[in-house]
CHARMM-style PDB file with segment names, atoms N, HN, CA, C and O in Angstrom:
ATOM      1  N   MET     1       0.690  -1.105  -0.022  1.00  0.00      PROA
ATOM      2  CA  MET     1       0.002   0.070  -0.110  1.00  0.00      PROA
ATOM      3  C   MET     1       0.860   1.227   0.049  1.00  0.00      PROA
ATOM      4  O   MET     1       0.615   2.244  -0.601  1.00  0.00      PROA
ATOM      5  N   ILE     2       1.824   1.176   0.834  1.00  0.00      PROA
ATOM      6  HN  ILE     2       2.024   0.350   1.361  1.00  0.00      PROA
ATOM      7  CA  ILE     2       2.822   2.565   1.020  1.00  0.00      PROA
ATOM      8  C   ILE     2       3.504   2.731  -0.389  1.00  0.00      PROA
ATOM      9  O   ILE     2       3.664   3.834  -0.913  1.00  0.00      PROA
ATOM     10  N   ARG     3       3.866   1.622  -0.917  1.00  0.00      PROA
ATOM     11  HN  ARG     3       3.736   0.727  -0.492  1.00  0.00      PROA
ATOM     12  CA  ARG     3       4.837   1.867  -2.239  1.00  0.00      PROA
ATOM     13  C   ARG     3       3.784   2.329  -3.266  1.00  0.00      PROA
ATOM     14  O   ARG     3       4.104   3.229  -4.042  1.00  0.00      PROA
ATOM     15  N   SER     4       2.742   1.869  -3.322  1.00  0.00      PROA
ATOM     16  HN  SER     4       2.481   1.138  -2.692  1.00  0.00      PROA
ATOM     17  CA  SER     4       1.735   2.290  -4.229  1.00  0.00      PROA
ATOM     18  C   SER     4       1.332   3.762  -4.169  1.00  0.00      PROA
ATOM     19  O   SER     4       1.052   4.385  -5.193  1.00  0.00      PROA
ATOM     20  N   ILE     5       1.309   4.301  -2.958  1.00  0.00      PROA
ATOM     21  HN  ILE     5       1.536   3.794  -2.126  1.00  0.00      PROA
ATOM     22  CA  ILE     5       0.986   5.650  -2.677  1.00  0.00      PROA
ATOM     23  C   ILE     5       2.453   6.447  -3.012  1.00  0.00      PROA
ATOM     24  O   ILE     5       2.426   7.562  -3.532  1.00  0.00      PROA
ATOM     25  N   LEU     6       3.759   5.762  -2.660  1.00  0.00      PROA
ATOM     26  HN  LEU     6       3.781   4.856  -2.238  1.00  0.00      PROA
ATOM     27  CA  LEU     6       4.966   6.682  -2.944  1.00  0.00      PROA
ATOM     28  C   LEU     6       5.133   6.575  -4.296  1.00  0.00      PROA
ATOM     29  O   LEU     6       5.688   7.578  -4.744  1.00  0.00      PROA
ATOM     30  N   GLN     7       4.825   5.609  -5.265  1.00  0.00      PROA
ATOM     31  HN  GLN     7       4.375   4.794  -4.901  1.00  0.00      PROA
ATOM     32  CA  GLN     7       4.842   5.748  -6.567  1.00  0.00      PROA
ATOM     33  C   GLN     7       3.790   6.847  -7.305  1.00  0.00      PROA
ATOM     34  O   GLN     7       4.161   7.662  -8.150  1.00  0.00      PROA
ATOM     35  N   ARG     8       2.643   6.730  -6.902  1.00  0.00      PROA
ATOM     36  HN  ARG     8       2.341   6.068  -6.216  1.00  0.00      PROA
ATOM     37  CA  ARG     8       1.791   7.977  -7.384  1.00  0.00      PROA
ATOM     38  C   ARG     8       2.207   9.335  -6.856  1.00  0.00      PROA
ATOM     39  O   ARG     8       2.061  10.336  -7.558  1.00  0.00      PROA
ATOM     40  N   GLU     9       2.640   9.385  -5.828  1.00  0.00      PROA
ATOM     41  HN  GLU     9       2.759   8.572  -5.259  1.00  0.00      PROA
ATOM     42  CA  GLU     9       3.082  10.752  -5.338  1.00  0.00      PROA
ATOM     43  C   GLU     9       4.250  11.382  -6.097  1.00  0.00      PROA
ATOM     44  O   GLU     9       4.477  12.577  -6.287  1.00  0.00      PROA
ATOM     45  N   THR    10       5.026  10.171  -6.536  1.00  0.00      PROA
ATOM     46  HN  THR    10       4.842   9.200  -6.382  1.00  0.00      PROA
ATOM     47  CA  THR    10       6.376  10.546  -7.165  1.00  0.00      PROA
ATOM     48  C   THR    10       6.137  10.784  -8.573  1.00  0.00      PROA
ATOM     49  O   THR    10       6.611  11.792  -9.097  1.00  0.00      PROA
ATOM     50  N   SER    11       5.360   9.851  -9.319  1.00  0.00      PROA
ATOM     51  HN  SER    11       4.974   9.032  -8.893  1.00  0.00      PROA
ATOM     52  CA  SER    11       5.122   9.897 -10.746  1.00  0.00      PROA
ATOM     53  C   SER    11       4.108  10.986 -11.370  1.00  0.00      PROA
ATOM     54  O   SER    11       4.232  11.510 -12.476  1.00  0.00      PROA
ATOM     55  N   THR    12       3.131  11.206 -10.482  1.00  0.00      PROA
ATOM     56  HN  THR    12       3.031  10.780  -9.583  1.00  0.00      PROA
ATOM     57  CA  THR    12       2.284  12.427 -11.118  1.00  0.00      PROA
ATOM     58  C   THR    12       2.799  13.714 -11.169  1.00  0.00      PROA
ATOM     59  O   THR    12       2.300  14.481 -11.991  1.00  0.00      PROA
ATOM     60  N   PRO    13       3.952  14.214 -10.254  1.00  0.00      PROA
ATOM     61  CA  PRO    13       4.186  15.502 -10.450  1.00  0.00      PROA
ATOM     62  C   PRO    13       5.367  15.391 -11.574  1.00  0.00      PROA
ATOM     63  O   PRO    13       5.446  16.372 -12.314  1.00  0.00      PROA
ATOM     64  N   VAL    14       6.183  14.459 -11.774  1.00  0.00      PROA
ATOM     65  HN  VAL    14       6.118  13.662 -11.173  1.00  0.00      PROA
ATOM     66  CA  VAL    14       6.873  14.062 -12.851  1.00  0.00      PROA
ATOM     67  C   VAL    14       6.224  14.417 -14.178  1.00  0.00      PROA
ATOM     68  O   VAL    14       6.539  15.301 -14.975  1.00  0.00      PROA
ATOM     69  N   VAL    15       5.226  13.506 -14.229  1.00  0.00      PROA
ATOM     70  HN  VAL    15       4.970  12.788 -13.581  1.00  0.00      PROA
ATOM     71  CA  VAL    15       4.383  13.650 -15.465  1.00  0.00      PROA
ATOM     72  C   VAL    15       4.053  15.072 -15.625  1.00  0.00      PROA
ATOM     73  O   VAL    15       4.509  15.571 -16.653  1.00  0.00      PROA
ATOM     74  N   ALA    16       3.417  15.793 -14.912  1.00  0.00      PROA
ATOM     75  HN  ALA    16       3.047  15.387 -14.077  1.00  0.00      PROA
ATOM     76  CA  ALA    16       2.973  17.163 -14.977  1.00  0.00      PROA
ATOM     77  C   ALA    16       4.243  18.095 -15.461  1.00  0.00      PROA
ATOM     78  O   ALA    16       4.295  18.632 -16.568  1.00  0.00      PROA
ATOM     79  N   ILE    17       5.262  18.196 -14.436  1.00  0.00      PROA
ATOM     80  HN  ILE    17       5.219  17.760 -13.538  1.00  0.00      PROA
ATOM     81  CA  ILE    17       6.386  18.812 -15.020  1.00  0.00      PROA
ATOM     82  C   ILE    17       7.086  18.713 -16.163  1.00  0.00      PROA
ATOM     83  O   ILE    17       7.510  19.683 -16.790  1.00  0.00      PROA
ATOM     84  N   MET    18       7.243  17.442 -16.499  1.00  0.00      PROA
ATOM     85  HN  MET    18       6.898  16.654 -15.989  1.00  0.00      PROA
ATOM     86  CA  MET    18       7.912  17.079 -17.832  1.00  0.00      PROA
ATOM     87  C   MET    18       7.114  17.201 -18.944  1.00  0.00      PROA
ATOM     88  O   MET    18       7.621  17.315 -20.060  1.00  0.00      PROA
ATOM     89  N   LYS    19       5.620  17.189 -18.726  1.00  0.00      PROA
ATOM     90  HN  LYS    19       5.208  17.097 -17.819  1.00  0.00      PROA
ATOM     91  CA  LYS    19       4.715  17.208 -19.875  1.00  0.00      PROA
ATOM     92  C   LYS    19       4.815  15.981 -20.734  1.00  0.00      PROA
ATOM     93  O   LYS    19       5.003  16.089 -21.946  1.00  0.00      PROA
ATOM     94  N   CYS    20       4.694  14.817 -20.141  1.00  0.00      PROA
ATOM     95  HN  CYS    20       4.542  14.729 -19.157  1.00  0.00      PROA
ATOM     96  CA  CYS    20       4.749  13.532 -20.601  1.00  0.00      PROA
ATOM     97  C   CYS    20       3.769  12.758 -20.392  1.00  0.00      PROA
ATOM     98  O   CYS    20       2.951  13.195 -19.582  1.00  0.00      PROA
ATOM     99  N   GLY    21       3.498  11.473 -20.963  1.00  0.00      PROA
ATOM    100  HN  GLY    21       4.162  11.118 -21.621  1.00  0.00      PROA
ATOM    101  CA  GLY    21       2.346  10.837 -20.538  1.00  0.00      PROA
ATOM    102  C   GLY    21       2.907   9.767 -19.339  1.00  0.00      PROA
ATOM    103  O   GLY    21       4.121   9.640 -19.175  1.00  0.00      PROA
ATOM    104  N   GLU    22       1.981   9.046 -18.557  1.00  0.00      PROA
ATOM    105  HN  GLU    22       0.995   9.149 -18.690  1.00  0.00      PROA
ATOM    106  CA  GLU    22       2.287   8.142 -17.576  1.00  0.00      PROA
ATOM    107  C   GLU    22       3.241   7.051 -18.234  1.00  0.00      PROA
ATOM    108  O   GLU    22       4.294   6.720 -17.690  1.00  0.00      PROA
ATOM    109  N   GLU    23       2.875   6.602 -19.243  1.00  0.00      PROA
ATOM    110  HN  GLU    23       2.019   6.871 -19.685  1.00  0.00      PROA
ATOM    111  CA  GLU    23       3.745   5.536 -19.743  1.00  0.00      PROA
ATOM    112  C   GLU    23       5.291   5.921 -19.980  1.00  0.00      PROA
ATOM    113  O   GLU    23       6.085   5.105 -20.447  1.00  0.00      PROA
ATOM    114  N   SER    24       5.651   7.239 -19.616  1.00  0.00      PROA
ATOM    115  HN  SER    24       5.006   7.902 -19.236  1.00  0.00      PROA
ATOM    116  CA  SER    24       6.752   7.418 -19.966  1.00  0.00      PROA
ATOM    117  C   SER    24       7.554   7.592 -18.642  1.00  0.00      PROA
ATOM    118  O   SER    24       8.715   7.985 -18.760  1.00  0.00      PROA
ATOM    119  N   VAL    25       7.068   7.345 -17.396  1.00  0.00      PROA
ATOM    120  HN  VAL    25       6.125   7.026 -17.300  1.00  0.00      PROA
ATOM    121  CA  VAL    25       7.556   7.326 -16.347  1.00  0.00      PROA
ATOM    122  C   VAL    25       7.587   5.997 -15.555  1.00  0.00      PROA
ATOM    123  O   VAL    25       6.643   5.214 -15.449  1.00  0.00      PROA
ATOM    124  N   SER    26       8.764   5.871 -15.039  1.00  0.00      PROA
ATOM    125  HN  SER    26       9.530   6.507 -15.124  1.00  0.00      PROA
ATOM    126  CA  SER    26       8.972   4.472 -14.311  1.00  0.00      PROA
ATOM    127  C   SER    26       9.568   4.837 -12.677  1.00  0.00      PROA
ATOM    128  O   SER    26      10.290   5.801 -12.423  1.00  0.00      PROA
ATOM    129  N   VAL    27       9.129   3.931 -11.775  1.00  0.00      PROA
ATOM    130  HN  VAL    27       8.542   3.148 -11.982  1.00  0.00      PROA
ATOM    131  CA  VAL    27       9.326   4.186 -10.476  1.00  0.00      PROA
ATOM    132  C   VAL    27      10.090   3.001  -9.985  1.00  0.00      PROA
ATOM    133  O   VAL    27       9.425   1.976 -10.138  1.00  0.00      PROA
ATOM    134  N   ALA    28      11.200   2.802  -9.474  1.00  0.00      PROA
ATOM    135  HN  ALA    28      11.740   3.635  -9.350  1.00  0.00      PROA
ATOM    136  CA  ALA    28      11.640   1.479  -8.815  1.00  0.00      PROA
ATOM    137  C   ALA    28      11.975   1.939  -7.267  1.00  0.00      PROA
ATOM    138  O   ALA    28      12.475   3.003  -6.902  1.00  0.00      PROA
ATOM    139  N   ILE    29      11.585   0.912  -6.533  1.00  0.00      PROA
ATOM    140  HN  ILE    29      11.179   0.047  -6.829  1.00  0.00      PROA
ATOM    141  CA  ILE    29      11.934   1.196  -5.064  1.00  0.00      PROA
ATOM    142  C   ILE    29      12.729  -0.137  -4.645  1.00  0.00      PROA
ATOM    143  O   ILE    29      12.290  -1.276  -4.800  1.00  0.00      PROA
ATOM    144  N   GLU    30      13.887   0.177  -4.125  1.00  0.00      PROA
ATOM    145  HN  GLU    30      14.243   1.103  -3.999  1.00  0.00      PROA
ATOM    146  CA  GLU    30      14.765  -0.918  -3.589  1.00  0.00      PROA
ATOM    147  C   GLU    30      14.968  -0.637  -2.234  1.00  0.00      PROA
ATOM    148  O   GLU    30      15.532   0.406  -1.903  1.00  0.00      PROA
ATOM    149  N   GLU    31      14.505  -1.586  -1.280  1.00  0.00      PROA
ATOM    150  HN  GLU    31      14.046  -2.433  -1.549  1.00  0.00      PROA
ATOM    151  CA  GLU    31      14.639  -1.592   0.207  1.00  0.00      PROA
ATOM    152  C   GLU    31      16.205  -1.796   0.550  1.00  0.00      PROA
ATOM    153  O   GLU    31      16.816  -2.794   0.169  1.00  0.00      PROA
ATOM    154  N   ILE    32      16.724  -0.892   1.206  1.00  0.00      PROA
ATOM    155  HN  ILE    32      16.228  -0.080   1.515  1.00  0.00      PROA
ATOM    156  CA  ILE    32      18.113  -1.067   1.997  1.00  0.00      PROA
ATOM    157  C   ILE    32      18.168  -1.280   3.270  1.00  0.00      PROA
ATOM    158  O   ILE    32      17.439  -0.521   3.908  1.00  0.00      PROA
ATOM    159  N   LYS    33      18.744  -2.010   3.868  1.00  0.00      PROA
ATOM    160  HN  LYS    33      19.336  -2.627   3.349  1.00  0.00      PROA
ATOM    161  CA  LYS    33      18.908  -2.169   5.412  1.00  0.00      PROA
ATOM    162  C   LYS    33      19.583  -0.920   5.800  1.00  0.00      PROA
ATOM    163  O   LYS    33      20.517  -0.464   5.139  1.00  0.00      PROA
ATOM    164  N   PRO    34      19.029  -0.244   7.082  1.00  0.00      PROA
ATOM    165  CA  PRO    34      19.749   0.991   7.445  1.00  0.00      PROA
ATOM    166  C   PRO    34      21.317   0.582   7.631  1.00  0.00      PROA
ATOM    167  O   PRO    34      22.139   1.461   7.370  1.00  0.00      PROA
ATOM    168  N   GLU    35      21.680  -0.403   7.967  1.00  0.00      PROA
ATOM    169  HN  GLU    35      21.012  -1.117   8.179  1.00  0.00      PROA
ATOM    170  CA  GLU    35      23.212  -0.674   8.441  1.00  0.00      PROA
ATOM    171  C   GLU    35      23.947  -0.711   7.123  1.00  0.00      PROA
ATOM    172  O   GLU    35      25.176  -0.646   7.157  1.00  0.00      PROA
ATOM    173  N   ASP    36      23.299  -0.811   5.925  1.00  0.00      PROA
ATOM    174  HN  ASP    36      22.301  -0.863   5.898  1.00  0.00      PROA
ATOM    175  CA  ASP    36      23.891  -1.054   4.816  1.00  0.00      PROA
ATOM    176  C   ASP    36      23.977   0.286   3.938  1.00  0.00      PROA
ATOM    177  O   ASP    36      24.699   0.481   2.961  1.00  0.00      PROA
ATOM    178  N   TRP    37      23.033   1.183   4.552  1.00  0.00      PROA
ATOM    179  HN  TRP    37      22.447   1.024   5.346  1.00  0.00      PROA
ATOM    180  CA  TRP    37      22.777   2.328   3.656  1.00  0.00      PROA
ATOM    181  C   TRP    37      24.185   3.066   3.238  1.00  0.00      PROA
ATOM    182  O   TRP    37      24.508   3.141   2.053  1.00  0.00      PROA
ATOM    183  N   ALA    38      24.902   3.540   4.160  1.00  0.00      PROA
ATOM    184  HN  ALA    38      24.640   3.480   5.123  1.00  0.00      PROA
ATOM    185  CA  ALA    38      26.367   4.162   3.928  1.00  0.00      PROA
ATOM    186  C   ALA    38      27.136   3.832   2.946  1.00  0.00      PROA
ATOM    187  O   ALA    38      27.674   4.567   2.118  1.00  0.00      PROA
ATOM    188  N   ASP    39      27.188   2.311   3.098  1.00  0.00      PROA
ATOM    189  HN  ASP    39      26.751   1.714   3.771  1.00  0.00      PROA
ATOM    190  CA  ASP    39      28.202   1.790   1.832  1.00  0.00      PROA
ATOM    191  C   ASP    39      27.520   1.445   0.546  1.00  0.00      PROA
ATOM    192  O   ASP    39      28.059   1.607  -0.549  1.00  0.00      PROA
ATOM    193  N   LYS    40      26.285   0.954   0.717  1.00  0.00      PROA
ATOM    194  HN  LYS    40      25.847   0.823   1.606  1.00  0.00      PROA
ATOM    195  CA  LYS    40      25.527   0.742  -0.700  1.00  0.00      PROA
ATOM    196  C   LYS    40      24.910   1.907  -1.249  1.00  0.00      PROA
ATOM    197  O   LYS    40      24.598   1.799  -2.435  1.00  0.00      PROA
ATOM    198  N   VAL    41      24.642   3.041  -0.667  1.00  0.00      PROA
ATOM    199  HN  VAL    41      24.895   3.130   0.296  1.00  0.00      PROA
ATOM    200  CA  VAL    41      23.861   3.975  -1.274  1.00  0.00      PROA
ATOM    201  C   VAL    41      24.542   5.486  -1.060  1.00  0.00      PROA
ATOM    202  O   VAL    41      24.712   6.281  -1.985  1.00  0.00      PROA
ATOM    203  N   TYR    42      24.870   5.709   0.214  1.00  0.00      PROA
ATOM    204  HN  TYR    42      24.732   5.064   0.965  1.00  0.00      PROA
ATOM    205  CA  TYR    42      25.410   7.155   0.464  1.00  0.00      PROA
ATOM    206  C   TYR    42      26.780   7.268  -0.382  1.00  0.00      PROA
ATOM    207  O   TYR    42      26.979   8.161  -1.205  1.00  0.00      PROA
ATOM    208  N   LYS    43      27.662   6.283  -0.082  1.00  0.00      PROA
ATOM    209  HN  LYS    43      27.500   5.557   0.587  1.00  0.00      PROA
ATOM    210  CA  LYS    43      28.891   6.524  -0.752  1.00  0.00      PROA
ATOM    211  C   LYS    43      29.334   6.438  -2.253  1.00  0.00      PROA
ATOM    212  O   LYS    43      30.252   7.120  -2.709  1.00  0.00      PROA
ATOM    213  N   PRO    44      28.536   5.460  -3.042  1.00  0.00      PROA
ATOM    214  CA  PRO    44      28.595   5.324  -4.377  1.00  0.00      PROA
ATOM    215  C   PRO    44      27.519   6.388  -4.916  1.00  0.00      PROA
ATOM    216  O   PRO    44      27.836   7.103  -5.866  1.00  0.00      PROA
ATOM    217  N   ASP    45      26.485   6.483  -4.433  1.00  0.00      PROA
ATOM    218  HN  ASP    45      26.227   5.902  -3.661  1.00  0.00      PROA
ATOM    219  CA  ASP    45      25.467   7.404  -5.207  1.00  0.00      PROA
ATOM    220  C   ASP    45      25.343   8.962  -4.832  1.00  0.00      PROA
ATOM    221  O   ASP    45      24.847   9.863  -5.509  1.00  0.00      PROA
ATOM    222  N   ILE    46      25.889   9.017  -3.654  1.00  0.00      PROA
ATOM    223  HN  ILE    46      26.292   8.286  -3.104  1.00  0.00      PROA
ATOM    224  CA  ILE    46      25.822  10.588  -2.894  1.00  0.00      PROA
ATOM    225  C   ILE    46      27.292  11.185  -3.058  1.00  0.00      PROA
ATOM    226  O   ILE    46      27.563  12.130  -3.799  1.00  0.00      PROA
ATOM    227  N   LEU    47      28.106  10.566  -2.339  1.00  0.00      PROA
ATOM    228  HN  LEU    47      27.885   9.799  -1.737  1.00  0.00      PROA
ATOM    229  CA  LEU    47      29.366  11.124  -1.954  1.00  0.00      PROA
ATOM    230  C   LEU    47      30.232  11.072  -3.369  1.00  0.00      PROA
ATOM    231  O   LEU    47      30.880  12.032  -3.787  1.00  0.00      PROA
ATOM    232  N   ASN    48      30.155  10.061  -3.893  1.00  0.00      PROA
ATOM    233  HN  ASN    48      29.629   9.281  -3.554  1.00  0.00      PROA
ATOM    234  CA  ASN    48      31.071   9.778  -5.210  1.00  0.00      PROA
ATOM    235  C   ASN    48      30.388  10.450  -6.398  1.00  0.00      PROA
ATOM    236  O   ASN    48      31.112  10.616  -7.379  1.00  0.00      PROA
ATOM    237  N   LYS    49      29.336  10.796  -6.470  1.00  0.00      PROA
ATOM    238  HN  LYS    49      28.748  10.661  -5.672  1.00  0.00      PROA
ATOM    239  CA  LYS    49      28.568  11.197  -7.690  1.00  0.00      PROA
ATOM    240  C   LYS    49      27.845  12.925  -7.615  1.00  0.00      PROA
ATOM    241  O   LYS    49      26.800  13.210  -8.200  1.00  0.00      PROA
ATOM    242  N   PRO    50      28.605  13.865  -6.828  1.00  0.00      PROA
ATOM    243  CA  PRO    50      28.168  15.088  -6.451  1.00  0.00      PROA
ATOM    244  C   PRO    50      27.624  15.856  -7.652  1.00  0.00      PROA
ATOM    245  O   PRO    50      26.813  16.765  -7.477  1.00  0.00      PROA
ATOM    246  N   GLU    51      28.070  15.497  -8.917  1.00  0.00      PROA
ATOM    247  HN  GLU    51      28.729  14.759  -9.059  1.00  0.00      PROA
ATOM    248  CA  GLU    51      27.645  16.417 -10.035  1.00  0.00      PROA
ATOM    249  C   GLU    51      25.958  15.766 -10.498  1.00  0.00      PROA
ATOM    250  O   GLU    51      25.153  16.385 -11.195  1.00  0.00      PROA
ATOM    251  N   LYS    52      25.792  14.730 -10.046  1.00  0.00      PROA
ATOM    252  HN  LYS    52      26.445  14.227  -9.480  1.00  0.00      PROA
ATOM    253  CA  LYS    52      24.286  14.287 -10.286  1.00  0.00      PROA
ATOM    254  C   LYS    52      23.415  14.548  -9.425  1.00  0.00      PROA
ATOM    255  O   LYS    52      22.250  14.318  -9.748  1.00  0.00      PROA
ATOM    256  N   LEU    53      23.676  15.073  -8.143  1.00  0.00      PROA
ATOM    257  HN  LEU    53      24.623  15.260  -7.881  1.00  0.00      PROA
ATOM    258  CA  LEU    53      22.970  15.334  -6.833  1.00  0.00      PROA
ATOM    259  C   LEU    53      22.340  16.563  -7.092  1.00  0.00      PROA
ATOM    260  O   LEU    53      23.058  17.541  -7.299  1.00  0.00      PROA
ATOM    261  N   TYR    54      21.016  16.686  -7.118  1.00  0.00      PROA
ATOM    262  HN  TYR    54      20.432  15.891  -6.949  1.00  0.00      PROA
ATOM    263  CA  TYR    54      20.245  17.945  -7.222  1.00  0.00      PROA
ATOM    264  C   TYR    54      19.945  18.438  -5.863  1.00  0.00      PROA
ATOM    265  O   TYR    54      19.945  19.658  -5.701  1.00  0.00      PROA
ATOM    266  N   LYS    55      19.674  17.614  -4.801  1.00  0.00      PROA
ATOM    267  HN  LYS    55      19.674  16.623  -4.932  1.00  0.00      PROA
ATOM    268  CA  LYS    55      19.626  18.098  -3.422  1.00  0.00      PROA
ATOM    269  C   LYS    55      20.214  17.167  -2.516  1.00  0.00      PROA
ATOM    270  O   LYS    55      19.972  15.961  -2.479  1.00  0.00      PROA
ATOM    271  N   LYS    56      21.099  17.880  -1.699  1.00  0.00      PROA
ATOM    272  HN  LYS    56      21.296  18.860  -1.729  1.00  0.00      PROA
ATOM    273  CA  LYS    56      22.021  17.152  -1.025  1.00  0.00      PROA
ATOM    274  C   LYS    56      21.423  16.973   0.334  1.00  0.00      PROA
ATOM    275  O   LYS    56      20.761  17.859   0.873  1.00  0.00      PROA
ATOM    276  N   PRO    57      21.699  15.663   0.945  1.00  0.00      PROA
ATOM    277  CA  PRO    57      21.147  15.516   2.303  1.00  0.00      PROA
ATOM    278  C   PRO    57      21.736  16.236   3.267  1.00  0.00      PROA
ATOM    279  O   PRO    57      22.846  16.746   3.109  1.00  0.00      PROA
ATOM    280  N   GLY    58      21.052  16.338   4.330  1.00  0.00      PROA
ATOM    281  HN  GLY    58      20.151  15.925   4.457  1.00  0.00      PROA
ATOM    282  CA  GLY    58      21.661  16.991   5.551  1.00  0.00      PROA
ATOM    283  C   GLY    58      22.095  16.415   6.628  1.00  0.00      PROA
ATOM    284  O   GLY    58      21.954  16.774   7.797  1.00  0.00      PROA
ATOM    285  N   TYR    59      22.774  15.259   6.084  1.00  0.00      PROA
ATOM    286  HN  TYR    59      22.888  14.967   5.134  1.00  0.00      PROA
ATOM    287  CA  TYR    59      23.654  14.480   7.163  1.00  0.00      PROA
ATOM    288  C   TYR    59      24.923  13.847   6.418  1.00  0.00      PROA
ATOM    289  O   TYR    59      24.911  13.852   5.187  1.00  0.00      PROA
ATOM    290  N   ASP    60      25.823  13.399   6.977  1.00  0.00      PROA
ATOM    291  HN  ASP    60      25.833  13.394   7.977  1.00  0.00      PROA
ATOM    292  CA  ASP    60      26.967  12.633   6.620  1.00  0.00      PROA
ATOM    293  C   ASP    60      27.126  11.459   7.481  1.00  0.00      PROA
ATOM    294  O   ASP    60      27.488  11.689   8.635  1.00  0.00      PROA
ATOM    295  N   PRO    61      26.889  10.054   7.080  1.00  0.00      PROA
ATOM    296  CA  PRO    61      26.863   9.087   8.022  1.00  0.00      PROA
ATOM    297  C   PRO    61      28.518   8.785   8.409  1.00  0.00      PROA
ATOM    298  O   PRO    61      28.762   8.003   9.328  1.00  0.00      PROA
ATOM    299  N   PHE    62      29.528   9.386   7.726  1.00  0.00      PROA
ATOM    300  HN  PHE    62      29.329  10.021   6.979  1.00  0.00      PROA
ATOM    301  CA  PHE    62      30.794   9.111   7.997  1.00  0.00      PROA
ATOM    302  C   PHE    62      31.471  10.041   8.818  1.00  0.00      PROA
ATOM    303  O   PHE    62      32.675   9.927   9.045  1.00  0.00      PROA
ATOM    304  N   LYS    63      30.717  11.030   9.315  1.00  0.00      PROA
ATOM    305  HN  LYS    63      29.739  11.122   9.129  1.00  0.00      PROA
ATOM    306  CA  LYS    63      31.207  11.965  10.449  1.00  0.00      PROA
ATOM    307  C   LYS    63      30.621  11.790  11.762  1.00  0.00      PROA
ATOM    308  OT1 LYS    63      30.976  12.508  12.697  1.00  0.00      PROA
TER     309      LYS     63
END
């Protein structure tokens, strides 16, 4: 249920802003254990790719 709501609340504004059809938008959700977050997500996707980041998080799990 929550994934369905998250998908809808994520894709609806994308469709409106990008002026595209629903069929053009995909939403994937991957669950990550909290203890794995820093190594599996923060370091490779946030810390190592700052040029792709449009909103920085307000925390650093390595400090």
